[in-house]
C-alpha positions in Angstrom: 4.5 -2.1 18.4 4.2 -2.0 14.6 8.0 -2.0 14.2 8.3 -5.0 16.5 5.6 -6.9 14.5 7.5 -6.2 11.3 10.8 -7.5 12.9 9.2 -10.5 14.3 7.5 -11.6 11.1 10.6 -10.9 9.0 12.7 -12.9 11.5 10.3 -15.8 11.2 10.4 -15.7 7.4 14.2 -15.6 7.5 14.4 -18.6 9.7 11.8 -20.7 7.8 13.5 -23.7 6.4 10.8 -24.5 3.8 12.1 -22.1 1.2 15.7 -21.8 -0.1 16.5 -18.7 -2.1 18.5 -18.9 -5.3 22.2 -18.4 -5.1 21.8 -15.2 -7.2 19.4 -13.8 -4.6 21.8 -14.7 -1.8 24.6 -13.0 -3.7 22.4 -9.9 -4.2 21.7 -9.7 -0.5 25.4 -10.3 0.4 26.4 -7.4 -1.9 23.7 -5.2 -0.4 24.9 -6.0 3.1 28.5 -5.3 2.1 27.6 -2.0 0.5 25.8 -0.9 3.7 28.7 -2.1 5.8 31.2 -0.3 3.5 29.3 3.0 3.8 29.1 2.6 7.6 32.8 1.8 7.8 33.9 4.7 5.5 32.0 7.1 7.7 33.4 5.5 10.9 37.0 5.3 9.7 37.5 8.4 7.6 41.3 8.0 7.6 41.1 4.3 6.6 43.1 3.2 9.6 41.7 -0.1 10.9 39.1 -0.1 8.0 40.6 -3.2 6.2 40.4 -5.4 9.3 36.9 -4.3 10.2 35.7 -4.9 6.6 37.2 -8.4 6.6 35.4 -9.2 9.8 32.1 -7.9 8.5 32.6 -9.8 5.2 32.8 -13.1 7.1 29.6 -12.3 8.9 27.8 -11.2 5.8 27.4 -14.6 4.2 25.2 -16.1 6.9 23.3 -12.9 7.2 22.8 -12.7 3.4 21.4 -16.2 3.2 18.8 -15.5 5.9 17.9 -12.1 4.4 17.6 -13.7 0.9 15.3 -16.5 2.3 13.0 -13.9 3.8 13.1 -11.7 0.7 12.3 -14.7 -1.6 9.2 -15.6 0.4 8.1 -12.0 0.4 8.7 -11.6 -3.3 6.7 -14.7 -4.0 3.9 -13.3 -1.8 4.2 -10.0 -3.8 3.8 -12.0 -7.1 0.7 -13.8 -5.7 -0.8 -10.5 -4.7 0.2 -8.6 -7.8 2.3 -6.1 -5.9 4.6 -4.1 -8.1 6.8 -1.1 -7.7 6.2 1.4 -10.4 9.0 3.5 -12.0 7.4 6.6 -10.4 7.6 5.0 -6.9 11.1 3.9 -7.5 12.1 7.4 -8.7 10.4 8.9 -5.6 12.5 6.6 -3.4 15.7 7.4 -5.3 15.2 11.2 -5.4 16.7 11.9 -1.9 19.8 9.8 -2.6 20.2 11.4 -6.0 20.0 14.9 -4.5 22.7 13.9 -2.0 24.9 12.9 -4.9 24.2 16.1 -6.7 22.5 14.2 -9.6 19.1 14.2 -11.2 17.0 11.2 -10.4 17.1 9.8 -14.0 20.9 10.0 -14.1 21.2 8.4 -10.6 18.9 5.6 -11.6 20.9 4.9 -14.7 24.1 4.8 -12.6 22.4 2.3 -10.2 21.2 0.2 -13.2 24.7 -0.2 -14.4 25.7 -1.9 -11.1 22.4 -3.8 -10.7 21.6 -1.9 -7.5 18.4 -0.5 -8.9 17.1 -4.1 -9.2 18.0 -4.7 -5.6 16.2 -1.5 -4.5 13.1 -2.3 -6.5 13.0 -5.9 -5.1 13.5 -4.6 -1.5 10.6 -2.1 -2.0 8.4 -4.9 -3.4 9.2 -7.2 -0.5 8.5 -4.4 2.0 5.1 -3.8 0.4 4.4 -7.5 0.6 5.3 -7.5 4.3 3.0 -4.5 4.9 0.2 -6.4 3.1 0.7 -9.5 5.3 0.8 -7.4 8.4 -2.4 -5.6 7.3 -4.1 -8.9 6.8 -3.0 -10.1 10.3 -4.4 -6.9 11.9 -7.8 -7.6 10.3 -8.1 -11.0 12.0 
């Protein structure tokens, strides 16, 4: 039930026409979507055969999806700012630690690698947006 409430609220935020995200945020969401798609496709097509066609198809779908995702994230980040919700370096490191271990890297080195590509900013913003969503849901439960 909790997961359904999260999906419903997030879907409503993504569809809300009252807020338009910046093109930079849309681009971040598009890149995030493409990274996720690329990881999925690489695991699904280990030989690479058919990968190029599947990736091209997913890229075409990513633009619309990214715009919706960015709209929802922009609203949640604004809510996070209003509420003073932040993601500390320690919380970010805790979230990155499992991924760093999978890569055989220390958390600090992994974080530095992600900072070079800008992905660490995207991860921090996603965590902040998720915390804002949790706060909104918690307020709704109280009513």
